[in-house]
mmCIF file as Biopython writes it, N, C-alpha, C and O atoms, coordinates in Angstrom:
data_model
#
loop_
_atom_site.group_PDB
_atom_site.id
_atom_site.type_symbol
_atom_site.label_atom_id
_atom_site.label_alt_id
_atom_site.label_comp_id
_atom_site.label_asym_id
_atom_site.label_entity_id
_atom_site.label_seq_id
_atom_site.pdbx_PDB_ins_code
_atom_site.Cartn_x
_atom_site.Cartn_y
_atom_site.Cartn_z
_atom_site.occupancy
_atom_site.B_iso_or_equiv
_atom_site.auth_seq_id
_atom_site.auth_asym_id
_atom_site.pdbx_PDB_model_num
ATOM 1   N N  . MET A ? 1  ? -60.484 -52.033 -0.518  1.0 0.0 1  A 1 
ATOM 2   C CA . MET A ? 1  ? -60.716 -51.462 -1.824  1.0 0.0 1  A 1 
ATOM 3   C C  . MET A ? 1  ? -62.208 -51.195 -1.983  1.0 0.0 1  A 1 
ATOM 4   O O  . MET A ? 1  ? -63.041 -52.022 -1.610  1.0 0.0 1  A 1 
ATOM 5   N N  . LEU A ? 2  ? -62.531 -50.046 -2.533  1.0 0.0 2  A 1 
ATOM 6   C CA . LEU A ? 2  ? -63.915 -49.653 -2.747  1.0 0.0 2  A 1 
ATOM 7   C C  . LEU A ? 2  ? -64.381 -50.179 -4.102  1.0 0.0 2  A 1 
ATOM 8   O O  . LEU A ? 2  ? -63.886 -49.749 -5.144  1.0 0.0 2  A 1 
ATOM 9   N N  . LEU A ? 3  ? -65.327 -51.105 -4.083  1.0 0.0 3  A 1 
ATOM 10  C CA . LEU A ? 3  ? -65.846 -51.666 -5.319  1.0 0.0 3  A 1 
ATOM 11  C C  . LEU A ? 3  ? -67.232 -51.126 -5.647  1.0 0.0 3  A 1 
ATOM 12  O O  . LEU A ? 3  ? -67.533 -50.848 -6.808  1.0 0.0 3  A 1 
ATOM 13  N N  . TYR A ? 4  ? -68.075 -50.977 -4.631  1.0 0.0 4  A 1 
ATOM 14  C CA . TYR A ? 4  ? -69.414 -50.484 -4.849  1.0 0.0 4  A 1 
ATOM 15  C C  . TYR A ? 4  ? -69.764 -49.490 -3.769  1.0 0.0 4  A 1 
ATOM 16  O O  . TYR A ? 4  ? -69.564 -49.788 -2.591  1.0 0.0 4  A 1 
ATOM 17  N N  . PRO A ? 5  ? -70.254 -48.370 -4.096  1.0 0.0 5  A 1 
ATOM 18  C CA . PRO A ? 5  ? -70.393 -47.801 -5.431  1.0 0.0 5  A 1 
ATOM 19  C C  . PRO A ? 5  ? -69.046 -47.312 -5.961  1.0 0.0 5  A 1 
ATOM 20  O O  . PRO A ? 5  ? -68.134 -47.033 -5.183  1.0 0.0 5  A 1 
ATOM 21  N N  . SER A ? 6  ? -68.926 -47.211 -7.261  1.0 0.0 6  A 1 
ATOM 22  C CA . SER A ? 6  ? -67.654 -46.804 -7.848  1.0 0.0 6  A 1 
ATOM 23  C C  . SER A ? 6  ? -67.398 -45.321 -7.588  1.0 0.0 6  A 1 
ATOM 24  O O  . SER A ? 6  ? -68.329 -44.528 -7.449  1.0 0.0 6  A 1 
ATOM 25  N N  . VAL A ? 7  ? -66.145 -44.974 -7.527  1.0 0.0 7  A 1 
ATOM 26  C CA . VAL A ? 7  ? -65.760 -43.575 -7.294  1.0 0.0 7  A 1 
ATOM 27  C C  . VAL A ? 7  ? -66.284 -42.698 -8.432  1.0 0.0 7  A 1 
ATOM 28  O O  . VAL A ? 7  ? -66.714 -41.569 -8.196  1.0 0.0 7  A 1 
ATOM 29  N N  . ASP A ? 8  ? -66.252 -43.206 -9.650  1.0 0.0 8  A 1 
ATOM 30  C CA . ASP A ? 8  ? -66.763 -42.430 -10.784 1.0 0.0 8  A 1 
ATOM 31  C C  . ASP A ? 8  ? -68.239 -42.089 -10.618 1.0 0.0 8  A 1 
ATOM 32  O O  . ASP A ? 8  ? -68.658 -40.966 -10.895 1.0 0.0 8  A 1 
ATOM 33  N N  . LYS A ? 9  ? -69.015 -43.051 -10.169 1.0 0.0 9  A 1 
ATOM 34  C CA . LYS A ? 9  ? -70.443 -42.814 -9.950  1.0 0.0 9  A 1 
ATOM 35  C C  . LYS A ? 9  ? -70.656 -41.808 -8.822  1.0 0.0 9  A 1 
ATOM 36  O O  . LYS A ? 9  ? -71.535 -40.950 -8.908  1.0 0.0 9  A 1 
ATOM 37  N N  . LEU A ? 10 ? -69.857 -41.915 -7.773  1.0 0.0 10 A 1 
ATOM 38  C CA . LEU A ? 10 ? -69.977 -40.990 -6.649  1.0 0.0 10 A 1 
ATOM 39  C C  . LEU A ? 10 ? -69.608 -39.560 -7.058  1.0 0.0 10 A 1 
ATOM 40  O O  . LEU A ? 10 ? -70.243 -38.601 -6.621  1.0 0.0 10 A 1 
ATOM 41  N N  . LEU A ? 11 ? -68.586 -39.429 -7.892  1.0 0.0 11 A 1 
ATOM 42  C CA . LEU A ? 11 ? -68.145 -38.095 -8.313  1.0 0.0 11 A 1 
ATOM 43  C C  . LEU A ? 11 ? -69.129 -37.452 -9.294  1.0 0.0 11 A 1 
ATOM 44  O O  . LEU A ? 11 ? -69.025 -36.255 -9.563  1.0 0.0 11 A 1 
ATOM 45  N N  . GLU A ? 12 ? -70.071 -38.213 -9.830  1.0 0.0 12 A 1 
ATOM 46  C CA . GLU A ? 12 ? -71.151 -37.623 -10.613 1.0 0.0 12 A 1 
ATOM 47  C C  . GLU A ? 12 ? -72.116 -36.867 -9.706  1.0 0.0 12 A 1 
ATOM 48  O O  . GLU A ? 12 ? -72.800 -35.945 -10.150 1.0 0.0 12 A 1 
ATOM 49  N N  . ARG A ? 13 ? -72.170 -37.257 -8.442  1.0 0.0 13 A 1 
ATOM 50  C CA . ARG A ? 13 ? -73.085 -36.649 -7.468  1.0 0.0 13 A 1 
ATOM 51  C C  . ARG A ? 13 ? -72.439 -35.512 -6.674  1.0 0.0 13 A 1 
ATOM 52  O O  . ARG A ? 13 ? -73.119 -34.587 -6.231  1.0 0.0 13 A 1 
ATOM 53  N N  . VAL A ? 14 ? -71.119 -35.595 -6.501  1.0 0.0 14 A 1 
ATOM 54  C CA . VAL A ? 14 ? -70.378 -34.624 -5.682  1.0 0.0 14 A 1 
ATOM 55  C C  . VAL A ? 14 ? -69.230 -34.091 -6.530  1.0 0.0 14 A 1 
ATOM 56  O O  . VAL A ? 14 ? -68.613 -34.844 -7.283  1.0 0.0 14 A 1 
ATOM 57  N N  . ASN A ? 15 ? -68.942 -32.803 -6.413  1.0 0.0 15 A 1 
ATOM 58  C CA . ASN A ? 15 ? -68.004 -32.183 -7.342  1.0 0.0 15 A 1 
ATOM 59  C C  . ASN A ? 15 ? -66.521 -32.402 -7.044  1.0 0.0 15 A 1 
ATOM 60  O O  . ASN A ? 15 ? -65.687 -32.071 -7.887  1.0 0.0 15 A 1 
ATOM 61  N N  . SER A ? 16 ? -66.161 -32.940 -5.893  1.0 0.0 16 A 1 
ATOM 62  C CA . SER A ? 16 ? -64.742 -33.184 -5.612  1.0 0.0 16 A 1 
ATOM 63  C C  . SER A ? 16 ? -64.584 -34.347 -4.646  1.0 0.0 16 A 1 
ATOM 64  O O  . SER A ? 16 ? -65.505 -34.685 -3.903  1.0 0.0 16 A 1 
ATOM 65  N N  . ARG A ? 17 ? -63.422 -34.946 -4.666  1.0 0.0 17 A 1 
ATOM 66  C CA . ARG A ? 17 ? -63.142 -36.056 -3.746  1.0 0.0 17 A 1 
ATOM 67  C C  . ARG A ? 17 ? -63.183 -35.581 -2.296  1.0 0.0 17 A 1 
ATOM 68  O O  . ARG A ? 17 ? -63.664 -36.293 -1.415  1.0 0.0 17 A 1 
ATOM 69  N N  . TYR A ? 18 ? -62.676 -34.380 -2.060  1.0 0.0 18 A 1 
ATOM 70  C CA . TYR A ? 18 ? -62.693 -33.824 -0.703  1.0 0.0 18 A 1 
ATOM 71  C C  . TYR A ? 18 ? -64.129 -33.700 -0.203  1.0 0.0 18 A 1 
ATOM 72  O O  . TYR A ? 18 ? -64.436 -34.108 0.917   1.0 0.0 18 A 1 
ATOM 73  N N  . SER A ? 19 ? -65.001 -33.142 -1.025  1.0 0.0 19 A 1 
ATOM 74  C CA . SER A ? 19 ? -66.405 -32.992 -0.636  1.0 0.0 19 A 1 
ATOM 75  C C  . SER A ? 19 ? -67.059 -34.348 -0.411  1.0 0.0 19 A 1 
ATOM 76  O O  . SER A ? 19 ? -67.868 -34.512 0.502   1.0 0.0 19 A 1 
ATOM 77  N N  . LEU A ? 20 ? -66.708 -35.305 -1.237  1.0 0.0 20 A 1 
ATOM 78  C CA . LEU A ? 20 ? -67.246 -36.655 -1.095  1.0 0.0 20 A 1 
ATOM 79  C C  . LEU A ? 20 ? -66.863 -37.257 0.249   1.0 0.0 20 A 1 
ATOM 80  O O  . LEU A ? 20 ? -67.710 -37.816 0.945   1.0 0.0 20 A 1 
ATOM 81  N N  . ILE A ? 21 ? -65.604 -37.147 0.612   1.0 0.0 21 A 1 
ATOM 82  C CA . ILE A ? 21 ? -65.131 -37.700 1.887   1.0 0.0 21 A 1 
ATOM 83  C C  . ILE A ? 21 ? -65.797 -37.001 3.069   1.0 0.0 21 A 1 
ATOM 84  O O  . ILE A ? 21 ? -66.196 -37.652 4.034   1.0 0.0 21 A 1 
ATOM 85  N N  . MET A ? 22 ? -65.914 -35.687 2.995   1.0 0.0 22 A 1 
ATOM 86  C CA . MET A ? 22 ? -66.542 -34.939 4.091   1.0 0.0 22 A 1 
ATOM 87  C C  . MET A ? 22 ? -68.022 -35.318 4.237   1.0 0.0 22 A 1 
ATOM 88  O O  . MET A ? 22 ? -68.508 -35.509 5.352   1.0 0.0 22 A 1 
ATOM 89  N N  . LEU A ? 23 ? -68.729 -35.425 3.117   1.0 0.0 23 A 1 
ATOM 90  C CA . LEU A ? 23 ? -70.143 -35.777 3.151   1.0 0.0 23 A 1 
ATOM 91  C C  . LEU A ? 23 ? -70.341 -37.199 3.671   1.0 0.0 23 A 1 
ATOM 92  O O  . LEU A ? 23 ? -71.201 -37.435 4.520   1.0 0.0 23 A 1 
ATOM 93  N N  . ALA A ? 24 ? -69.562 -38.132 3.176   1.0 0.0 24 A 1 
ATOM 94  C CA . ALA A ? 24 ? -69.682 -39.524 3.614   1.0 0.0 24 A 1 
ATOM 95  C C  . ALA A ? 24 ? -69.323 -39.671 5.089   1.0 0.0 24 A 1 
ATOM 96  O O  . ALA A ? 24 ? -69.971 -40.422 5.818   1.0 0.0 24 A 1 
ATOM 97  N N  . SER A ? 25 ? -68.304 -38.964 5.520   1.0 0.0 25 A 1 
ATOM 98  C CA . SER A ? 25 ? -67.885 -39.020 6.924   1.0 0.0 25 A 1 
ATOM 99  C C  . SER A ? 25 ? -68.988 -38.499 7.847   1.0 0.0 25 A 1 
ATOM 100 O O  . SER A ? 25 ? -69.303 -39.116 8.865   1.0 0.0 25 A 1 
ATOM 101 N N  . LYS A ? 26 ? -69.561 -37.371 7.482   1.0 0.0 26 A 1 
ATOM 102 C CA . LYS A ? 26 ? -70.618 -36.788 8.306   1.0 0.0 26 A 1 
ATOM 103 C C  . LYS A ? 26 ? -71.832 -37.720 8.382   1.0 0.0 26 A 1 
ATOM 104 O O  . LYS A ? 26 ? -72.416 -37.905 9.450   1.0 0.0 26 A 1 
ATOM 105 N N  . ARG A ? 27 ? -72.203 -38.303 7.235   1.0 0.0 27 A 1 
ATOM 106 C CA . ARG A ? 27 ? -73.354 -39.202 7.224   1.0 0.0 27 A 1 
ATOM 107 C C  . ARG A ? 27 ? -73.072 -40.485 7.996   1.0 0.0 27 A 1 
ATOM 108 O O  . ARG A ? 27 ? -73.954 -41.001 8.682   1.0 0.0 27 A 1 
ATOM 109 N N  . ALA A ? 28 ? -71.850 -41.006 7.889   1.0 0.0 28 A 1 
ATOM 110 C CA . ALA A ? 28 ? -71.490 -42.213 8.639   1.0 0.0 28 A 1 
ATOM 111 C C  . ALA A ? 28 ? -71.589 -41.963 10.144  1.0 0.0 28 A 1 
ATOM 112 O O  . ALA A ? 28 ? -72.039 -42.834 10.889  1.0 0.0 28 A 1 
ATOM 113 N N  . HIS A ? 29 ? -71.174 -40.784 10.590  1.0 0.0 29 A 1 
ATOM 114 C CA . HIS A ? 29 ? -71.298 -40.441 12.015  1.0 0.0 29 A 1 
ATOM 115 C C  . HIS A ? 29 ? -72.770 -40.378 12.419  1.0 0.0 29 A 1 
ATOM 116 O O  . HIS A ? 29 ? -73.134 -40.818 13.510  1.0 0.0 29 A 1 
ATOM 117 N N  . GLN A ? 30 ? -73.614 -39.836 11.547  1.0 0.0 30 A 1 
ATOM 118 C CA . GLN A ? 30 ? -75.044 -39.785 11.835  1.0 0.0 30 A 1 
ATOM 119 C C  . GLN A ? 30 ? -75.631 -41.190 11.949  1.0 0.0 30 A 1 
ATOM 120 O O  . GLN A ? 30 ? -76.427 -41.467 12.846  1.0 0.0 30 A 1 
ATOM 121 N N  . LEU A ? 31 ? -75.234 -42.072 11.034  1.0 0.0 31 A 1 
ATOM 122 C CA . LEU A ? 31 ? -75.719 -43.461 11.087  1.0 0.0 31 A 1 
ATOM 123 C C  . LEU A ? 31 ? -75.245 -44.161 12.356  1.0 0.0 31 A 1 
ATOM 124 O O  . LEU A ? 31 ? -76.001 -44.914 12.969  1.0 0.0 31 A 1 
ATOM 125 N N  . ASP A ? 32 ? -73.997 -43.917 12.751  1.0 0.0 32 A 1 
ATOM 126 C CA . ASP A ? 32 ? -73.469 -44.493 13.994  1.0 0.0 32 A 1 
ATOM 127 C C  . ASP A ? 32 ? -74.259 -44.010 15.209  1.0 0.0 32 A 1 
ATOM 128 O O  . ASP A ? 32 ? -74.427 -44.742 16.185  1.0 0.0 32 A 1 
ATOM 129 N N  . ALA A ? 33 ? -74.744 -42.763 15.135  1.0 0.0 33 A 1 
ATOM 130 C CA . ALA A ? 33 ? -75.482 -42.179 16.251  1.0 0.0 33 A 1 
ATOM 131 C C  . ALA A ? 33 ? -76.951 -42.595 16.259  1.0 0.0 33 A 1 
ATOM 132 O O  . ALA A ? 33 ? -77.702 -42.195 17.149  1.0 0.0 33 A 1 
ATOM 133 N N  . GLY A ? 34 ? -77.370 -43.398 15.271  1.0 0.0 34 A 1 
ATOM 134 C CA . GLY A ? 34 ? -78.731 -43.907 15.264  1.0 0.0 34 A 1 
ATOM 135 C C  . GLY A ? 34 ? -79.672 -43.242 14.280  1.0 0.0 34 A 1 
ATOM 136 O O  . GLY A ? 34 ? -80.888 -43.393 14.399  1.0 0.0 34 A 1 
ATOM 137 N N  . ALA A ? 35 ? -79.139 -42.505 13.304  1.0 0.0 35 A 1 
ATOM 138 C CA . ALA A ? 35 ? -79.993 -41.874 12.302  1.0 0.0 35 A 1 
ATOM 139 C C  . ALA A ? 35 ? -80.726 -42.927 11.481  1.0 0.0 35 A 1 
ATOM 140 O O  . ALA A ? 35 ? -80.237 -44.042 11.296  1.0 0.0 35 A 1 
ATOM 141 N N  . LYS A ? 36 ? -81.887 -42.562 11.001  1.0 0.0 36 A 1 
ATOM 142 C CA . LYS A ? 36 ? -82.716 -43.484 10.218  1.0 0.0 36 A 1 
ATOM 143 C C  . LYS A ? 36 ? -82.047 -43.749 8.860   1.0 0.0 36 A 1 
ATOM 144 O O  . LYS A ? 36 ? -81.651 -42.805 8.175   1.0 0.0 36 A 1 
ATOM 145 N N  . PRO A ? 37 ? -81.918 -45.013 8.470   1.0 0.0 37 A 1 
ATOM 146 C CA . PRO A ? 37 ? -81.373 -45.343 7.149   1.0 0.0 37 A 1 
ATOM 147 C C  . PRO A ? 37 ? -82.288 -44.822 6.040   1.0 0.0 37 A 1 
ATOM 148 O O  . PRO A ? 37 ? -83.510 -44.811 6.187   1.0 0.0 37 A 1 
ATOM 149 N N  . LEU A ? 38 ? -81.690 -44.394 4.939   1.0 0.0 38 A 1 
ATOM 150 C CA . LEU A ? 38 ? -82.463 -43.836 3.836   1.0 0.0 38 A 1 
ATOM 151 C C  . LEU A ? 38 ? -82.730 -44.830 2.709   1.0 0.0 38 A 1 
ATOM 152 O O  . LEU A ? 38 ? -83.522 -44.550 1.809   1.0 0.0 38 A 1 
ATOM 153 N N  . LEU A ? 39 ? -82.078 -45.980 2.755   1.0 0.0 39 A 1 
ATOM 154 C CA . LEU A ? 39 ? -82.293 -47.017 1.746   1.0 0.0 39 A 1 
ATOM 155 C C  . LEU A ? 39 ? -82.891 -48.253 2.399   1.0 0.0 39 A 1 
ATOM 156 O O  . LEU A ? 39 ? -82.702 -48.492 3.592   1.0 0.0 39 A 1 
ATOM 157 N N  . ASP A ? 40 ? -83.609 -49.029 1.611   1.0 0.0 40 A 1 
ATOM 158 C CA . ASP A ? 40 ? -84.210 -50.258 2.129   1.0 0.0 40 A 1 
ATOM 159 C C  . ASP A ? 40 ? -83.188 -51.377 2.272   1.0 0.0 40 A 1 
ATOM 160 O O  . ASP A ? 40 ? -83.300 -52.207 3.174   1.0 0.0 40 A 1 
ATOM 161 N N  . HIS A ? 41 ? -82.190 -51.406 1.389   1.0 0.0 41 A 1 
ATOM 162 C CA . HIS A ? 41 ? -81.196 -52.472 1.385   1.0 0.0 41 A 1 
ATOM 163 C C  . HIS A ? 41 ? -79.818 -51.892 1.129   1.0 0.0 41 A 1 
ATOM 164 O O  . HIS A ? 41 ? -79.650 -51.017 0.279   1.0 0.0 41 A 1 
ATOM 165 N N  . TYR A ? 42 ? -78.838 -52.381 1.866   1.0 0.0 42 A 1 
ATOM 166 C CA . TYR A ? 42 ? -77.447 -51.940 1.710   1.0 0.0 42 A 1 
ATOM 167 C C  . TYR A ? 42 ? -76.562 -53.130 1.359   1.0 0.0 42 A 1 
ATOM 168 O O  . TYR A ? 42 ? -76.778 -54.238 1.850   1.0 0.0 42 A 1 
ATOM 169 N N  . GLU A ? 43 ? -75.573 -52.899 0.514   1.0 0.0 43 A 1 
ATOM 170 C CA . GLU A ? 43 ? -74.584 -53.923 0.194   1.0 0.0 43 A 1 
ATOM 171 C C  . GLU A ? 43 ? -73.522 -54.000 1.294   1.0 0.0 43 A 1 
ATOM 172 O O  . GLU A ? 43 ? -73.013 -55.078 1.603   1.0 0.0 43 A 1 
ATOM 173 N N  . SER A ? 44 ? -73.195 -52.852 1.878   1.0 0.0 44 A 1 
ATOM 174 C CA . SER A ? 44 ? -72.110 -52.763 2.857   1.0 0.0 44 A 1 
ATOM 175 C C  . SER A ? 44 ? -72.628 -52.925 4.281   1.0 0.0 44 A 1 
ATOM 176 O O  . SER A ? 44 ? -73.677 -52.383 4.627   1.0 0.0 44 A 1 
ATOM 177 N N  . PRO A ? 45 ? -71.897 -53.667 5.104   1.0 0.0 45 A 1 
ATOM 178 C CA . PRO A ? 45 ? -72.275 -53.769 6.514   1.0 0.0 45 A 1 
ATOM 179 C C  . PRO A ? 45 ? -71.751 -52.587 7.355   1.0 0.0 45 A 1 
ATOM 180 O O  . PRO A ? 45 ? -72.186 -52.391 8.490   1.0 0.0 45 A 1 
ATOM 181 N N  . LYS A ? 46 ? -70.827 -51.812 6.798   1.0 0.0 46 A 1 
ATOM 182 C CA . LYS A ? 46 ? -70.212 -50.705 7.546   1.0 0.0 46 A 1 
ATOM 183 C C  . LYS A ? 46 ? -70.915 -49.390 7.239   1.0 0.0 46 A 1 
ATOM 184 O O  . LYS A ? 46 ? -71.446 -49.199 6.145   1.0 0.0 46 A 1 
ATOM 185 N N  . THR A ? 47 ? -70.913 -48.485 8.217   1.0 0.0 47 A 1 
ATOM 186 C CA . THR A ? 47 ? -71.635 -47.225 8.056   1.0 0.0 47 A 1 
ATOM 187 C C  . THR A ? 47 ? -71.020 -46.342 6.972   1.0 0.0 47 A 1 
ATOM 188 O O  . THR A ? 47 ? -71.758 -45.634 6.286   1.0 0.0 47 A 1 
ATOM 189 N N  . ILE A ? 48 ? -69.719 -46.355 6.793   1.0 0.0 48 A 1 
ATOM 190 C CA . ILE A ? 48 ? -69.120 -45.517 5.744   1.0 0.0 48 A 1 
ATOM 191 C C  . ILE A ? 48 ? -69.546 -46.029 4.371   1.0 0.0 48 A 1 
ATOM 192 O O  . ILE A ? 48 ? -69.814 -45.230 3.474   1.0 0.0 48 A 1 
ATOM 193 N N  . GLY A ? 49 ? -69.612 -47.327 4.196   1.0 0.0 49 A 1 
ATOM 194 C CA . GLY A ? 49 ? -70.092 -47.896 2.947   1.0 0.0 49 A 1 
ATOM 195 C C  . GLY A ? 49 ? -71.555 -47.580 2.714   1.0 0.0 49 A 1 
ATOM 196 O O  . GLY A ? 49 ? -71.967 -47.308 1.586   1.0 0.0 49 A 1 
ATOM 197 N N  . ARG A ? 50 ? -72.335 -47.615 3.771   1.0 0.0 50 A 1 
ATOM 198 C CA . ARG A ? 50 ? -73.755 -47.277 3.663   1.0 0.0 50 A 1 
ATOM 199 C C  . ARG A ? 50 ? -73.936 -45.811 3.292   1.0 0.0 50 A 1 
ATOM 200 O O  . ARG A ? 50 ? -74.801 -45.472 2.485   1.0 0.0 50 A 1 
ATOM 201 N N  . ALA A ? 51 ? -73.127 -44.950 3.876   1.0 0.0 51 A 1 
ATOM 202 C CA . ALA A ? 51 ? -73.187 -43.529 3.538   1.0 0.0 51 A 1 
ATOM 203 C C  . ALA A ? 51 ? -72.855 -43.318 2.065   1.0 0.0 51 A 1 
ATOM 204 O O  . ALA A ? 51 ? -73.509 -42.522 1.391   1.0 0.0 51 A 1 
ATOM 205 N N  . LEU A ? 52 ? -71.857 -44.015 1.568   1.0 0.0 52 A 1 
ATOM 206 C CA . LEU A ? 52 ? -71.494 -43.899 0.149   1.0 0.0 52 A 1 
ATOM 207 C C  . LEU A ? 52 ? -72.613 -44.421 -0.750  1.0 0.0 52 A 1 
ATOM 208 O O  . LEU A ? 52 ? -72.859 -43.860 -1.817  1.0 0.0 52 A 1 
ATOM 209 N N  . GLU A ? 53 ? -73.284 -45.475 -0.335  1.0 0.0 53 A 1 
ATOM 210 C CA . GLU A ? 53 ? -74.407 -46.001 -1.112  1.0 0.0 53 A 1 
ATOM 211 C C  . GLU A ? 53 ? -75.554 -44.987 -1.160  1.0 0.0 53 A 1 
ATOM 212 O O  . GLU A ? 53 ? -76.200 -44.833 -2.197  1.0 0.0 53 A 1 
ATOM 213 N N  . GLU A ? 54 ? -75.809 -44.298 -0.047  1.0 0.0 54 A 1 
ATOM 214 C CA . GLU A ? 54 ? -76.850 -43.271 -0.022  1.0 0.0 54 A 1 
ATOM 215 C C  . GLU A ? 54 ? -76.497 -42.110 -0.941  1.0 0.0 54 A 1 
ATOM 216 O O  . GLU A ? 54 ? -77.371 -41.564 -1.614  1.0 0.0 54 A 1 
ATOM 217 N N  . ILE A ? 55 ? -75.223 -41.728 -0.974  1.0 0.0 55 A 1 
ATOM 218 C CA . ILE A ? 55 ? -74.777 -40.651 -1.864  1.0 0.0 55 A 1 
ATOM 219 C C  . ILE A ? 55 ? -74.964 -41.077 -3.316  1.0 0.0 55 A 1 
ATOM 220 O O  . ILE A ? 55 ? -75.472 -40.304 -4.128  1.0 0.0 55 A 1 
ATOM 221 N N  . ALA A ? 56 ? -74.561 -42.298 -3.648  1.0 0.0 56 A 1 
ATOM 222 C CA . ALA A ? 56 ? -74.690 -42.798 -5.014  1.0 0.0 56 A 1 
ATOM 223 C C  . ALA A ? 56 ? -76.154 -42.853 -5.451  1.0 0.0 56 A 1 
ATOM 224 O O  . ALA A ? 56 ? -76.463 -42.639 -6.624  1.0 0.0 56 A 1 
ATOM 225 N N  . ALA A ? 57 ? -77.048 -43.137 -4.514  1.0 0.0 57 A 1 
ATOM 226 C CA . ALA A ? 57 ? -78.473 -43.216 -4.824  1.0 0.0 57 A 1 
ATOM 227 C C  . ALA A ? 57 ? -79.126 -41.834 -4.911  1.0 0.0 57 A 1 
ATOM 228 O O  . ALA A ? 57 ? -80.295 -41.724 -5.283  1.0 0.0 57 A 1 
ATOM 229 N N  . GLY A ? 58 ? -78.381 -40.789 -4.572  1.0 0.0 58 A 1 
ATOM 230 C CA . GLY A ? 58 ? -78.922 -39.436 -4.624  1.0 0.0 58 A 1 
ATOM 231 C C  . GLY A ? 58 ? -79.755 -39.059 -3.415  1.0 0.0 58 A 1 
ATOM 232 O O  . GLY A ? 58 ? -80.474 -38.061 -3.444  1.0 0.0 58 A 1 
ATOM 233 N N  . LYS A ? 59 ? -79.666 -39.846 -2.353  1.0 0.0 59 A 1 
ATOM 234 C CA . LYS A ? 59 ? -80.428 -39.571 -1.139  1.0 0.0 59 A 1 
ATOM 235 C C  . LYS A ? 59 ? -79.767 -38.520 -0.252  1.0 0.0 59 A 1 
ATOM 236 O O  . LYS A ? 59 ? -80.436 -37.865 0.548   1.0 0.0 59 A 1 
ATOM 237 N N  . ILE A ? 60 ? -78.446 -38.362 -0.397  1.0 0.0 60 A 1 
ATOM 238 C CA . ILE A ? 60 ? -77.693 -37.398 0.391   1.0 0.0 60 A 1 
ATOM 239 C C  . ILE A ? 60 ? -77.015 -36.432 -0.576  1.0 0.0 60 A 1 
ATOM 240 O O  . ILE A ? 60 ? -76.344 -36.856 -1.517  1.0 0.0 60 A 1 
ATOM 241 N N  . ILE A ? 61 ? -77.190 -35.145 -0.344  1.0 0.0 61 A 1 
ATOM 242 C CA . ILE A ? 61 ? -76.541 -34.134 -1.173  1.0 0.0 61 A 1 
ATOM 243 C C  . ILE A ? 61 ? -75.883 -33.092 -0.280  1.0 0.0 61 A 1 
ATOM 244 O O  . ILE A ? 61 ? -76.164 -33.017 0.916   1.0 0.0 61 A 1 
ATOM 245 N N  . ILE A ? 62 ? -75.018 -32.303 -0.863  1.0 0.0 62 A 1 
ATOM 246 C CA . ILE A ? 62 ? -74.397 -31.205 -0.127  1.0 0.0 62 A 1 
ATOM 247 C C  . ILE A ? 62 ? -75.330 -30.008 -0.196  1.0 0.0 62 A 1 
ATOM 248 O O  . ILE A ? 62 ? -75.774 -29.616 -1.275  1.0 0.0 62 A 1 
ATOM 249 N N  . ASP A ? 63 ? -75.620 -29.439 0.949   1.0 0.0 63 A 1 
ATOM 250 C CA . ASP A ? 63 ? -76.467 -28.250 1.010   1.0 0.0 63 A 1 
ATOM 251 C C  . ASP A ? 63 ? -75.594 -27.024 0.731   1.0 0.0 63 A 1 
ATOM 252 O O  . ASP A ? 63 ? -74.719 -26.708 1.537   1.0 0.0 63 A 1 
ATOM 253 N N  . PRO A ? 64 ? -75.807 -26.329 -0.385  1.0 0.0 64 A 1 
ATOM 254 C CA . PRO A ? 64 ? -74.949 -25.193 -0.728  1.0 0.0 64 A 1 
ATOM 255 C C  . PRO A ? 64 ? -75.074 -24.030 0.262   1.0 0.0 64 A 1 
ATOM 256 O O  . PRO A ? 64 ? -74.180 -23.188 0.337   1.0 0.0 64 A 1 
ATOM 257 N N  . ASP A ? 65 ? -76.171 -23.975 1.020   1.0 0.0 65 A 1 
ATOM 258 C CA . ASP A ? 65 ? -76.342 -22.905 2.003   1.0 0.0 65 A 1 
ATOM 259 C C  . ASP A ? 65 ? -75.476 -23.121 3.239   1.0 0.0 65 A 1 
ATOM 260 O O  . ASP A ? 65 ? -75.227 -22.174 3.985   1.0 0.0 65 A 1 
ATOM 261 N N  . GLU A ? 66 ? -75.016 -24.341 3.468   1.0 0.0 66 A 1 
ATOM 262 C CA . GLU A ? 66 ? -74.210 -24.635 4.651   1.0 0.0 66 A 1 
ATOM 263 C C  . GLU A ? 66 ? -72.703 -24.597 4.395   1.0 0.0 66 A 1 
ATOM 264 O O  . GLU A ? 66 ? -71.918 -24.720 5.336   1.0 0.0 66 A 1 
ATOM 265 N N  . THR A ? 67 ? -72.293 -24.430 3.152   1.0 0.0 67 A 1 
ATOM 266 C CA . THR A ? 67 ? -70.868 -24.407 2.860   1.0 0.0 67 A 1 
ATOM 267 C C  . THR A ? 67 ? -70.277 -23.064 3.227   1.0 0.0 67 A 1 
ATOM 268 O O  . THR A ? 67 ? -70.914 -22.026 3.051   1.0 0.0 67 A 1 
ATOM 269 N N  . ASP A ? 68 ? -69.074 -23.085 3.732   1.0 0.0 68 A 1 
ATOM 270 C CA . ASP A ? 68 ? -68.366 -21.850 4.070   1.0 0.0 68 A 1 
ATOM 271 C C  . ASP A ? 68 ? -67.819 -21.227 2.807   1.0 0.0 68 A 1 
ATOM 272 O O  . ASP A ? 68 ? -67.170 -21.896 2.002   1.0 0.0 68 A 1 
ATOM 273 N N  . GLN A ? 69 ? -68.083 -19.948 2.636   1.0 0.0 69 A 1 
ATOM 274 C CA . GLN A ? 69 ? -67.573 -19.239 1.462   1.0 0.0 69 A 1 
ATOM 275 C C  . GLN A ? 69 ? -66.610 -18.166 1.914   1.0 0.0 69 A 1 
ATOM 276 O O  . GLN A ? 69 ? -66.828 -17.499 2.925   1.0 0.0 69 A 1 
ATOM 277 N N  . ILE A ? 70 ? -65.543 -18.007 1.154   1.0 0.0 70 A 1 
ATOM 278 C CA . ILE A ? 70 ? -64.534 -16.992 1.502   1.0 0.0 70 A 1 
ATOM 279 C C  . ILE A ? 70 ? -64.853 -15.702 0.791   1.0 0.0 70 A 1 
ATOM 280 O O  . ILE A ? 70 ? -64.130 -14.717 0.944   1.0 0.0 70 A 1 
#
């Protein structure tokens, strides 16, 4: 169960649950590959939790220039 950060807080930063999952997944893969952490302290020991914490803190955003448009 996801307790921190709350889904409501995360959805204030990202406009849909789908976008949230895609952004968190991509960042978690980057962290697994050795990317530099963006926060000084994390509550979660797992990379997906850390990615969600970075999103909640406003450190990770969706780049509108990289989204596919139909």
